C-alpha positions as CSV (number, residue, x, y, z in Angstrom):
1,M,-16.6,3.9,-40.6
2,A,-13.7,2.0,-39.0
3,Y,-10.6,3.5,-40.1
4,H,-7.4,1.2,-40.0
5,Y,-4.0,2.8,-40.1
6,K,-1.5,0.8,-41.0
7,K,2.2,1.1,-41.3
8,A,3.4,-0.3,-44.8
9,T,5.8,-2.9,-44.9
10,I,7.7,-4.5,-47.8
11,D,4.5,-6.8,-48.4
12,D,2.6,-3.5,-49.1
13,L,5.0,-2.8,-52.5
14,E,2.1,-3.2,-54.9
15,I,-0.4,-1.0,-53.2
16,L,2.2,1.6,-52.2
17,T,3.5,1.3,-56.2
18,E,0.1,1.5,-57.8
19,T,-1.3,4.3,-55.4
20,R,1.7,6.3,-56.3
21,I,0.9,5.6,-60.3
22,E,-2.6,6.8,-59.9
23,V,-1.6,10.2,-57.6
24,L,0.8,10.9,-60.2
25,R,-1.6,10.7,-63.1
26,S,-4.1,12.8,-61.0
27,A,-1.3,15.3,-60.2
28,N,-0.2,16.0,-63.6
29,Q,-3.7,15.1,-65.5
30,L,-2.4,12.4,-67.2
31,S,-4.5,10.1,-69.4
32,E,-4.8,6.3,-68.8
33,T,-2.2,6.2,-72.3
34,V,0.1,7.6,-71.0
35,D,3.0,5.2,-70.5
36,M,4.1,5.4,-66.8
37,S,5.8,1.7,-66.9
38,V,9.5,3.2,-66.4
39,V,7.9,5.6,-63.3
40,K,6.0,2.0,-62.1
41,Q,9.3,-0.1,-61.9
42,E,11.5,2.6,-60.5
43,S,8.7,3.4,-57.8
44,Y,8.3,-0.2,-57.0
45,K,12.3,-0.4,-56.2
46,Y,12.6,2.7,-54.6
47,Y,10.0,1.5,-52.1
48,K,11.7,-2.0,-52.0
49,K,15.1,-0.1,-51.0
50,A,13.5,2.7,-48.8
51,L,11.4,0.2,-46.5
52,V,13.8,-1.7,-45.8
53,D,16.3,0.8,-44.8
54,N,14.1,3.2,-43.5
55,T,14.5,6.3,-45.5
56,H,11.1,6.3,-46.1
57,V,7.8,5.4,-43.7
58,A,4.4,4.7,-45.3
59,Y,0.6,4.4,-43.8
60,L,-2.1,3.0,-45.6
61,V,-5.5,3.7,-44.4
62,F,-8.4,1.7,-44.6
63,D,-12.3,2.3,-44.1
64,E,-13.0,-1.6,-42.7
65,D,-11.1,-3.7,-45.5
66,E,-11.6,-0.8,-48.4
67,F,-8.2,1.0,-49.0
68,I,-8.9,4.7,-48.9
69,G,-5.6,6.4,-49.1
70,A,-1.5,6.9,-47.8
71,G,0.8,8.9,-47.0
72,G,4.2,9.1,-46.1
73,I,7.9,10.4,-45.5
74,S,10.8,10.6,-47.0
75,Y,14.0,11.2,-45.2
76,F,17.5,12.2,-46.7
77,N,20.3,13.9,-45.3
78,V,21.7,17.2,-46.2
79,M,25.7,17.9,-45.8
80,P,26.0,20.3,-43.3
């Protein structure tokens, strides 16, 4: 196994969005018949903005060329 970690960029919007939908389905025990189109659209918009303004950092993990996982950190400011 040769794991490769890659910091996600704007070029990775599709894989980030698809992975998020997959995780949400699994975590919430949602079947494939549940319409996630709005969540997918909003997640795509979120990543598109957040990756550019650095309020979210994501990493993709590959085993050779096969995508095997992702993780991320969302940053936000709380008023003192």
